[in-house]
Steps between C-alpha positions, in 0.01 A plus 500: 500500500343692787736753661560455869343749739693640791439689822759725663526585870719790616582569866659841564624487857698738716842378383444268202299416189356151456348377171330168425360376166245216502317311230121476509530163673700682775826339400784736605733559207710804597587692821747765609598685815712817499578778746439847364715729725254791498413461129190275499344591167830535315586149622158372392562639150841332483354164604214518253737589217739216575376163623128572444517654154323196337182581697481866396374441145182309587198565722541369856301527817691719745480514880693728737560482875740656751558849630559640150235288327231767469741732323595210271132455405478870426795474261449165324140405575380170644353442847632560848470241778588532868814335631315278747261372232785443251715310749204288608404413141853386415492267800155362415640400162857392578477380861141394575616309809637815671303642793732785604710738292796704622583759237799728551608744232711811478295719732181301549414192701173307493342222703217303336285210613336331203228251421604386153195276449263791545752748356454731794734702719423396859719768660782735407716782632776723361780713638432867552713781355808368678716269289696358794410134450547488124759440231601866501595464866729205420646681197597796716669290766681287241629820342631620836685173548627498140343158443325408178130458577455269202801272539657512849243622750279194538781246483700695760202494736493120489839489675365658818450288811386775739317771302477816716173683555469803273201734493302418186208738548700810409796521264642785709503294819638206305796714395559597861495134604737411218745769604494382859561143386786611277667685784495192724666291230199304376594305184338628180326167430332518843378855428368394158314208656364734767359721226329203336341399829403862567308511171323171576410607855378836375274332244353264757453767766428822312333384178332167582425638849412176669322342202548127451744371239316201358713253306599464228646852479629670185787748532498744206651828384861589432607425859397135453829458309689550827584166670577681826147639522356162400682335792385779732133452406522125552645556849276792599181328380616169650414302189667227299703592196249327271217720628656815353468506121712728281323517160704490181362841404506636856605853397255523204182385674334842493550534125375145439192569710429825313524312169255230616255762628524685168432171319196413713345848510201524269484770233875555519589558139850424374722800418827556319771615740665812359826556689540840330223626727740466794750729327225749427382489860851564633558782254178695529363431845486785744748476785443709808794730564678504833452795731852513641749767403773396257815391682814709447853460635546857625802481734767278341781681688384346831510141372843345558461191285846540346667508842322177589662317213845658547819314596717534813803713419719440806779252570355160597809306611494433879195726535299462820129480415162450665243263356132587504231252400131575452285194434156612392190336360593552137871585497816422694755782508866481603745788520858563612589852617835645602562705814396813311167331426564476128353200318780260408288219354128430488245245386125526449365149456152350486425291809269264306384335821852371577672753728797279583566432133477873425748578778738229380480631145563857614799399712642298211467787252649755740785261583575465130503878465697611809492221759870414499606862535281634780462420870149491646517654848127524572168363378147634543176346381152641457176423319227249565758221488753672723513235775547205267759700307678610814530144628608368162777750420609586855368854539632736766175696516142439388285811446146573380427647158382840624828568681708372209318703233514819708870451581591477131290802403644718777852407393422612143329825605468597870218743411266234364164523678283241324570154361269310266621140473324244284632149464364174372245435774555780754453874489642734760453867587759665727488855633827652623595815692860594576620155391257328737202279416189673635233291329472197275241269349500180298237345282288246678414172333404658169763511225298722262760777524808284450728369230369145493157613386656720232713212377206259487294739291793570269533128437129475420544780248813325364704811588858490632483672840863612490554609140156608375257593776628843603561631151164380368321658796654834406383455140134457602261774389197415717590293811202303628384470858557159659393600848701492819335210678573133541730347238217273388266790423778699334566196284128475417503864389802426283324203336193714439711764323669228295169362379397852408806526275697759699847571363767302685706810578197658667454185707865510608481866599178428688678230699783744582244748630324226701820391673586857600145587603458179701826569686404859582152397615574185696857541622554873534140591578477834679865501605732787415682502167803727515690693235808278461352164395706190423348217298679173582448135415498307174180667373688834484662369179158542338483850355126468450439449872744780589315736264164393647619586851618842386169570327297395803695690769602793279866511595839361402612159620863390529604150394833469686806304387463125557133553585424133437743373769476776763381243754821300457710819510330606822570157655867530402525851648339381824753214514776758459361716780474197730854376421694451823818398313465149645469325166195390307296180530481486119532137387669586172422522132556126469151451644393505137692176445417313818241225481175558680162334531152604610258251650165540669323304770186559708523567872205338676586601857209749517187595302695754291631209286791712375686400185868520598762582236847366563787664311826304506809672361829318462719547811228700680255432783151432356254789497131458580209724403124490523433417866265748660636414846872518403539144622771434242652849502755425773725798425219749525389357835847498659531758775144626447316589819130497425238714669219301668235380255190670638283379213587139577432575868154630407430177312600300808250698705237445232530121525548476876245302701381756755255282692562148625174360371438137590512311170216261438591156365409404246470846348168606353665554163769686309435869429709651223584870534686648201797733554341793322344840559368543858683181610808715574311703759217287640646149492557489881126564546388217272771259617384533861136493389519170310737329744256582781233319297726195458610543139849452355631803310669444163664792318581525132871498418706816493458683170724330245533474120252211481235697689566808287462299179177341622363840604568663164340212313184489709430870556312637200447854631752783488539562871801592708759225542419418868139421403617283210720308742187383685426259214840335527481465877153346486615254236789411731262435792269283289798280417565459873162323536363729773140459615418869502644812343432815700515824302246762607459827317626745763289817470625702795654480844309674777703541816219624726135599503564857390747423221260505207695718259802450286604138554397334174732264314568492125194390290704222342573361847137543600384295201784246481284207615252559217782552248672169568176303541425557131825336395534198729274195519545444874231231520671289233827541691338375820549831680243712681566863416409749774496839337266777610515874562596588854547808717749410770359631830589470866142464619446125555129492415551697181785272394285188549251654258785579260611136510154348451601331174808345657302382804256325268763334278708377794203416723621713793320589821459857614707443817802353327485765229487771766806353674687478168425867429630605844822301448540645152480855636750417775748355252466795266551750783811314620636499145450874473648560844815305408546706183458826692746387767762406244453832323543687826824312570635592157415866544650518847828347386549735206804722537459875467616517137396147400244468224225243483297417191128431536348287223150627424289229346189294521582183695458273197746713300770544761502162673472258211867473408429429136260791459738737680793367292685463832560874500501525882767230514707669230489827694610318813792342317637841400488616859169687523289433808154425362172446687141437386236768542313310770799516736395860556220604735237639263201706608233399249224691679651844444264769372757568228418158353123518516465561128715199399262221398754218468654317795849472354484858375433606859801300619725663242383847592523423870862402454565812291343734756700340779811528286417864442446606861698258714756286316663718239805274493305212349515450125205365303500277196204353310433137412155560360305381198270805504625856466173656621593531873854621420362835386358568845808369678723734300270790579531419869878471481545813288426718802802360685 
């Protein structure tokens, strides 16, 4: 009897090991998939010794693939094959009908177009270093929500009817979106579905980058097990369910492909797999030692951990108390304090994406402990969920986190001068002098220096963050360097050290150093660090991180009593200080037992398309969250006197018809002008120009989620966001069936004959017509695209030469073109005059001590409400008079500006110089996607 011959394929990925065994006829007889939690080669040895032991005593052909495949070849022998080639080969064999492959693994995503008949890869692309749109991304978010990624996550997503938009291109921004959704009472199943759609949108936009998804499509990799992501891909790709194929071996395809390649490769001699070689490799390989100093816990006397866990010793019966609640991204903290500011009862609970449930649980537990004995006479809330919490429980005051954290610290020690606070998603630095906040800073979008990142990495290492992390960090002999950059790159460094066999304790200590270093670099920066430093927040429990801070700054740090709930304590103290003895609005501990429901519905009254969350609590008026215009927030709008909306007024002037041009009937055609880039400044010119010629003007819709999604999918270059938006707006115009689309590449604006310096516009704006022309097939869409470089000039003859291409396409005469140019200039001048007049009125009406905020921005940043995030409107709602930069009379021809090459840079500096010499009572704030001009503006203002 002839013994059977086998071939083995092994795929060592970023988070898991996949093994496939095939017979010579390519019949698959054994497969396995297992996560390795930072121990790839140990896990490979365990798998080979268990389910694959029968194949170790005979010669087999061996093929490796994946990120750790080359090392595997070095240990066991065999051949290495690239991931793209391996995935393609598996599909040629198992799914010859498939034309497109979506492969999504732990930290890698791939797009492949295949020709199975010719066994060729027609096109492919992969994700870059960032793992945002991969299985790791979903794992992290599932962990934050305490939802099983394998069992609950996908099924929960299927319940959603209105999945919210969550950023899928960056895991950090996704966390920020999740937190915002949590704090406006978005149900967990809606958030989960939003994550699934975010991953699908990210794949289509960032990885496929406009490539065509030809059916049938195979969805492979570990993420293909998730029914929520499957549904999202079907919807995002707009395909039928039958067109998306989930192979039986979807998470083993790489290993199967490596096995087939090993089988078909000539001169590939069979070998006997010796698993003992893995043990030898792990035992004797050289591991680079970390360069960080060993962590030591040098100042235990300043760490009040015991006091944090102590019990209240006073009499509780009939005790008047103040309730403080801090709802954060990762934890929800509740505390009761007496009039002497002693902690009576406290709870530190995980929010888990359900802030209302966390509050209800906290109230229930505190009621069980002391609720029937104490009287709540004041309530304060803080944290990112402070408004939802305040409405839900009936708060008497709502305060920001900076004020609350500082208030608690000052109460503990009035001499404290520096506060480091690190929570789940936010980090804060506060500088104090004589019990007064003199400076503060928070982390921006990045969560690299926060507790959530630390917890995610601990879970990947299978380490308990609360009971093991700190102690094991202190046991490390040679802490490694994991960088202090983006979480994704820090995670990549960690994976690299894992593959190199670095001791787990050294990895943990390296992470502790990275958190501390990232915080000092990105949050504190060059700000002053005093001598009496408090470390607050949940991360202060971690002795490894505390020790890392002390090593890096070279001085003692105090971890105060109840450091993990100081935000809640501060809110309670502030409620006490604000107590007017008129009774509290607190709704009672029985809130934990009252029925409530959360529903969502879309508001379609404007292009924002807000998802409204309605919270109904038994015996209470419904609460609404999520509307950008506060349409549903009746209580917040009652009695509010709003300052005039000068940004909306500017938009009215932008769209006004300045000249009563006789309209020709029928019109000569429909000219589409997208609401992008120079539209926000020169639209009056072109509106008058084309209407003079007898054309109807059609604008793209206001920027909305649909346009944003279209823009991200179609733009394949990494430009600024306003330039990317051009693709979405053009797509919107094409769907409106216009005859022409007018989008010239604006090079410069020349106001007069002598103005030949310093008025150039951004190169991306100059070249926008060429950029979009590559992507769109205007001829197939039945649209004539008019895109050419142009220098906008006042001289009529020169402008006719500039518009030669347009004259030819539209078959215009010189006389009518000349008249259109004159009308365009008149309209533009009237537009500018109106803005200057309005600005003058505002300035004249300002009271002596009244402040006015000037928003410094390019027009397409400040006047597109989606790109500006409605910041001008938000400032107006809190009572700050806010005007755009072009309400001010700017002297662009000043000698002081002669060296500034860019038009908008000149405008910024002109405003700054006027601010400096004439209008010192004006404030300035930036809405700018380029930091280059800010340097010069700050230099100008620094002399004030």
